[in-house]
C-alpha positions as CSV (number, residue, x, y, z in Angstrom):
1,M,-76.6,-156.2,-11.6
2,T,-79.5,-155.5,-13.7
3,F,-81.0,-152.1,-14.6
4,D,-83.2,-151.9,-12.0
5,L,-80.8,-152.4,-8.8
6,A,-78.2,-150.3,-11.0
7,I,-80.3,-147.1,-10.9
8,R,-81.5,-148.5,-7.6
9,R,-78.4,-147.5,-7.0
10,L,-77.2,-144.6,-8.5
11,G,-80.3,-142.7,-7.2
12,I,-79.7,-143.7,-3.4
13,T,-75.8,-143.1,-3.4
14,L,-77.5,-139.6,-5.4
15,L,-79.2,-138.9,-2.9
16,L,-77.4,-139.5,-0.4
17,A,-74.1,-138.1,-1.5
18,T,-76.3,-134.5,-2.4
19,V,-77.5,-134.4,1.3
20,L,-74.1,-135.3,3.0
21,A,-72.7,-132.8,0.3
22,A,-74.5,-130.0,1.4
23,L,-74.1,-130.5,5.3
24,P,-71.0,-128.1,5.0
25,L,-73.3,-125.4,3.9
26,L,-75.7,-125.4,7.0
27,V,-72.8,-125.9,9.4
28,V,-69.8,-124.0,8.5
29,P,-70.4,-120.8,8.6
30,E,-69.9,-118.9,5.9
31,D,-66.6,-116.4,7.2
32,L,-64.0,-119.2,7.7
33,V,-64.8,-120.7,4.3
34,A,-67.0,-120.3,1.4
35,P,-68.6,-123.5,1.0
36,E,-71.2,-122.8,-2.1
37,Y,-67.6,-122.7,-4.1
38,L,-67.5,-126.8,-1.9
39,F,-70.6,-128.9,-3.5
40,V,-70.1,-129.2,-6.4
41,P,-66.5,-131.4,-5.6
42,L,-68.1,-132.7,-2.9
43,L,-71.2,-134.2,-3.7
44,V,-68.9,-135.4,-7.4
45,I,-66.4,-137.2,-4.4
46,F,-69.4,-138.7,-2.4
47,W,-71.6,-140.0,-5.2
48,L,-68.4,-141.8,-6.6
49,A,-67.3,-142.9,-3.2
50,L,-70.7,-144.1,-2.3
51,F,-71.9,-145.7,-5.3
52,F,-68.0,-147.9,-5.6
53,T,-68.1,-148.8,-2.3
54,W,-72.7,-149.8,-2.7
55,P,-72.5,-153.6,-2.9
56,H,-70.9,-153.4,0.7
57,L,-72.4,-150.5,2.6
58,S,-75.6,-152.4,1.3
59,R,-74.8,-156.1,2.6
60,R,-74.4,-154.0,6.4
61,L,-77.3,-151.5,6.0
62,V,-80.3,-154.2,4.6
63,P,-79.0,-157.7,6.4
64,K,-81.6,-159.4,2.7
65,A,-81.3,-157.9,-0.4
66,P,-84.3,-157.8,-2.4
67,A,-84.2,-161.0,-4.7
68,P,-83.5,-160.0,-8.8
69,A,-85.7,-159.0,-10.7
70,A,-87.1,-160.7,-13.6
71,R,-84.4,-160.8,-16.5
72,G,-86.0,-157.9,-19.6
73,A,-88.2,-156.6,-17.3
74,V,-87.7,-153.1,-16.6
75,S,-89.6,-152.2,-13.5
76,P,-91.6,-149.2,-13.2
77,V,-90.4,-147.5,-9.9
78,A,-87.2,-147.9,-12.3
79,A,-89.1,-146.4,-15.5
80,R,-90.9,-144.0,-12.5
81,L,-86.8,-142.6,-12.0
82,V,-86.1,-142.5,-15.2
83,I,-88.5,-140.6,-16.5
84,T,-89.1,-138.1,-13.1
85,G,-85.4,-138.0,-13.7
86,L,-85.7,-136.4,-17.7
87,L,-88.1,-134.3,-16.9
88,A,-87.0,-132.6,-13.8
89,P,-84.7,-130.1,-15.3
90,I,-86.7,-128.8,-17.7
91,V,-89.4,-128.3,-14.5
92,A,-86.6,-126.7,-12.7
93,G,-86.0,-124.6,-15.4
94,V,-88.9,-123.2,-15.8
95,V,-90.0,-122.7,-12.3
96,A,-86.5,-121.2,-11.8
97,R,-87.6,-118.9,-14.8
98,P,-89.7,-116.2,-13.6
99,F,-87.3,-116.1,-10.2
100,D,-84.0,-116.0,-10.9
101,A,-82.5,-118.2,-13.4
102,D,-78.9,-119.6,-11.2
103,I,-81.4,-121.5,-9.4
104,G,-82.7,-123.8,-11.7
105,G,-79.9,-126.3,-9.9
106,A,-80.7,-126.5,-7.2
107,L,-84.5,-126.7,-8.2
108,F,-83.4,-130.1,-9.8
109,I,-83.2,-132.0,-6.6
110,P,-86.2,-131.3,-5.3
111,C,-88.4,-131.6,-8.7
112,W,-87.2,-134.3,-8.6
113,L,-88.2,-136.2,-5.1
114,A,-91.4,-134.1,-6.1
115,L,-92.1,-136.2,-9.7
116,F,-91.3,-138.8,-8.3
117,C,-93.5,-138.6,-5.2
118,G,-96.2,-137.5,-6.8
119,W,-96.6,-140.2,-9.8
120,H,-99.0,-141.7,-8.0
121,Y,-101.3,-138.5,-8.4
122,L,-100.5,-137.6,-11.8
123,A,-101.3,-141.6,-12.7
124,H,-104.9,-140.9,-11.2
125,R,-105.6,-138.3,-13.8
126,L,-103.6,-139.9,-16.7
127,P,-103.7,-142.9,-17.0
128,A,-101.1,-144.6,-19.3
129,L,-98.7,-143.3,-16.6
130,D,-99.3,-146.1,-13.4
131,F,-96.8,-148.3,-14.5
132,A,-97.5,-150.6,-12.1
133,K,-101.6,-151.6,-13.4
134,P,-101.5,-153.2,-16.6
135,Q,-103.2,-151.2,-19.2
136,P,-106.3,-153.5,-20.2
137,S,-105.9,-155.0,-23.9
138,V,-109.7,-155.2,-24.5
139,P,-110.5,-153.2,-27.2
140,P,-113.6,-150.1,-27.3
141,G,-116.6,-150.0,-28.1
142,P,-118.0,-149.4,-31.2
143,K,-117.5,-145.7,-31.9
144,R,-120.8,-143.1,-31.9
145,P,-121.5,-142.0,-35.4
146,L,-120.0,-139.0,-37.0
147,W,-122.3,-136.4,-36.4
148,V,-123.5,-137.4,-32.6
149,R,-119.5,-136.6,-31.4
150,V,-119.5,-133.5,-33.3
151,T,-122.3,-131.9,-32.2
152,R,-121.3,-133.3,-28.2
153,G,-118.5,-131.7,-29.0
154,T,-119.5,-128.5,-30.4
155,L,-122.1,-128.8,-27.4
156,G,-119.4,-129.0,-25.3
157,T,-117.9,-126.3,-26.5
158,L,-120.8,-123.5,-26.4
159,K,-120.9,-124.4,-22.7
160,S,-117.3,-123.6,-22.5
161,V,-117.6,-119.8,-24.2
162,A,-120.8,-119.4,-22.4
163,T,-119.3,-120.1,-19.1
164,A,-116.9,-118.5,-19.5
165,T,-118.2,-115.5,-21.0
166,L,-121.2,-115.3,-17.8
167,A,-117.7,-115.9,-15.1
168,F,-116.2,-112.2,-17.1
169,L,-119.7,-110.3,-16.7
170,L,-120.1,-110.8,-13.5
């Protein structure tokens, strides 16, 4: 199993297990059973069951499996999935901090999905995040002289300070 297929399998089965484990929270009335205590055990059970039965499920759900990627090459989707998976707890913690620290765990999956799906828009702002496009290997043009760079930087800073001062005064 390649790294790309393993990451895809982990991600898809985690998403399906989260949906299946959250169903009792939505369906079962609270006076019958406390469904919030069932979420984590059900998530673990469903995730393990889906992960180990995925080869059979994928053959049933997807008639033709995709061709495996070249050995040693990490696909952009796998890189996006890992990076956003590492950033999601941080973003969830930052978002949950002002409100209630207990919702940080519940925000993990929505933050992960938002980061993963919003990666395309982030890549427009930060071109280094766009793994799908090869980065240009053409060296940049010659640098401007130091005095030009210092002057432009100083004038840009002065313009920003003047704009902020005018906005504050008006």
